[in-house]
N, C-alpha and C positions, 0 to 999 in steps of 0.2 A: 639172377641165374637165367631168366628168360632172355634177358637182353644179350647176355653172353652167348647163349645157345644160338640166337638169332645171328649175330656177329659170326659165329662159327659156321653157320650154315651158308652164308654168303661167301666167306673165306674158301669154304670146300667147293662150292659152286664154281668161284673164279678159279680155282687151282684145276678143277676138271675142265673147265673151257680152255684155259691156257695149254694144258697138256695136249687136248685135242687139236690145237693149232700145228699146221705144217708150214713148209716154205712155199706157200701158195695161197691164193684166194680160195676161200671155203665157203663162200656164200652164192647160191645159185642165183642167177639174174645179174650178178655184178659185171660191169664192163671196167677192165683195167687198161689203160692206154699209156703209150709210150711214144717218145720222139726220139729219131736217131740223128747225131750231129756228128760233123766232121771235127778235125782238130783244132779250127778255130772257132767251133760254135755254130756254124751254118748249118741249117736243116738238110738232110739226106734223103733220098728216097727210101722209103721202108718204115714209115710210121707204123706202129704195131698196136693192135687191140686183142685182149683175151676177153672172150665172153664165156663166164662160166655157165655151162648148162645143167650139170648134174653132180652132187657129192653123194657118195655111198660110204657108209662107215659100218664096218662089221668088227666088232671087238676093238683092238688097236690098228685095225687096217683101215685107210682112208684112200678111196679111188675118186679123182677129180676128172669129170670129162668137161673139155672146154673146145670153144671155136677160135680158130686165129683168123684175123683179118690183116692184110699187109696192104698198106696204100703208098701210092707215090705223090709226089708234090704237086701233080696236075689234079689229084682227086680219085684217080683210078684206082680199083682195088681188087684184091682176090682174096677169096675167103677158103680157109682150110678147116673144115668141120671135123669132130671127131677125134680130137687130139687127147691124151691121157696123162695124167701125173698121178703118182701114188706113194703112199707112205705106209711102211709096216709097223709104224710106231717107233723105229729105230732109225731108219734112214728113208730120205725122200728121193725119188727119181722122176724126172721128166721124159715125156715121150722122146724117144731117140731122134725121130725125125724132125720133130720141131727143135731140139737142140741143134741139129745141123742146118735149121732153114730148108730142110728138104720134106716137103709134106705129102707128095704123091703116094697114095696107099698102095698103088701097084709097084712100088719099088721094094726090092729085097733088102731090107735094111737089118744088118747084124750088129751085135753088140749093144752098149747101153751108155747112157749119159752117167757122168760121176753120180754116185750114191753119197748123198748129203746127209751127215748125221743130224738127228733131230736134237741132240744135246750136244751143241758145239763146245770144243775146247781148243783155245788158242793154240796153235803150233803142232797140234796133233796130226800127223800124216793121214791122208784120206787115199784109199787104194786107187792106183791108176787104172784107167778105162780106155776103151776105143769104140769108135763107131765106123762102119764100112757099108757102101753102097756098089756093089761090084759092077752093076751095069751102068754106073757113071763113072766108074774107075776113081772113086772119092774114098778116102781113107783119113779118118782124124783121130789123133791120140791126145788124151788129156793126162797130164803128169804134173809131179809136185804139188798136187792139191792139199791145201790146208786153210784152216781159219787165222787171220793174222789180226785182226782188230775188232773191237766190240765199241760202237759210237753211234751217236745221233746223226742221220743224214737228211739234210732238207732239200725238196724239189718244189717244183710248182704244185705237187699233189700235197704237200705238208711236210710235217717232221715224222721220222720213224726211228725205232729202235733196231738198229742194223747190226749184223755181224758181216764181216767182209771176207769172202771166200776168193783165194787167189789161185791160179793155176796156169800152166803152160800149154798151149794148143800147137801141135805140129801135124802136118799131112798135107794132103793134096785134094782139092775140090774143084771139079771142072777144069783140070789142068792148071789151076792156080795154086802154087805152092803157099802154106801157112806155117807161120813161126812167130807165134804171138805170145803175149803175156796178158793175162786178164784179171781185172780186179772187180769182183761182183758182190755189191752190198745187197744183202737180203733181210727181209723183215717176217716173222711169223704172221700167218694170216693175210699176207699181201704177196710175197714173191720178190721179185727182183725189184729194187728201188732205183739202183745206179749201177751200170756196167762200163767200165773204161777198158778199151783194148788197146795195147800198145805193141809196136814191132820190138824185134829183139833188141834194138838200140835204145828203147825206152820212150820213142816218141808217140804220142797219141794218135790212133788212127781212126778211131770211132768211140763215140759216147752214146749209150742208150740210157734214157732218163725217163723215170715215171712222171707223168704230167697230170693223171687224171683218174679218180676212181668214182664210178657212178653205179650206184645201187638202184636197180630198176624196180 
């Protein structure tokens, strides 16, 4: 009986841990690094690193504060501190500025990135959303958002249990027209593992791949 109770307590503890996970890294001090590649696999400018600074939990709510560093092939980098990701226990949302690649806190950013359900269901439609920055004449809309796959994905960082989120992106950023389709594989407690962006004809334009997770 004692053995059964011990096993049950471990199962309950694991269940509580799993339910606390969201679509982002939740361990302060961890650095999550990505490389960006073009259609033929050549590295592009814009290697990205997320440094998890703080994780605050209140009931079912989780607020993650993180810094973003973007580096080019020469090694030069720019840091963007104080980005925020949130979960209310039902859906996860990332900092709207980080989602657009616009980090300046002085910008008047309106709207939100897609809210990603914490309990994914393949094929279930997720509400459309949009982000705008009036001062930059930037407008981006996200539509046809849904989970399409549940599978293992392997990168240089290891193998991960992932759900694939697909969506269409349309709009204008810095006078550049966007019309792309995105496949975004995500893992609980990690975040993005692999992101493939294609043009409307289906040709790969950009690949973002998780390459390292370092716990400080």
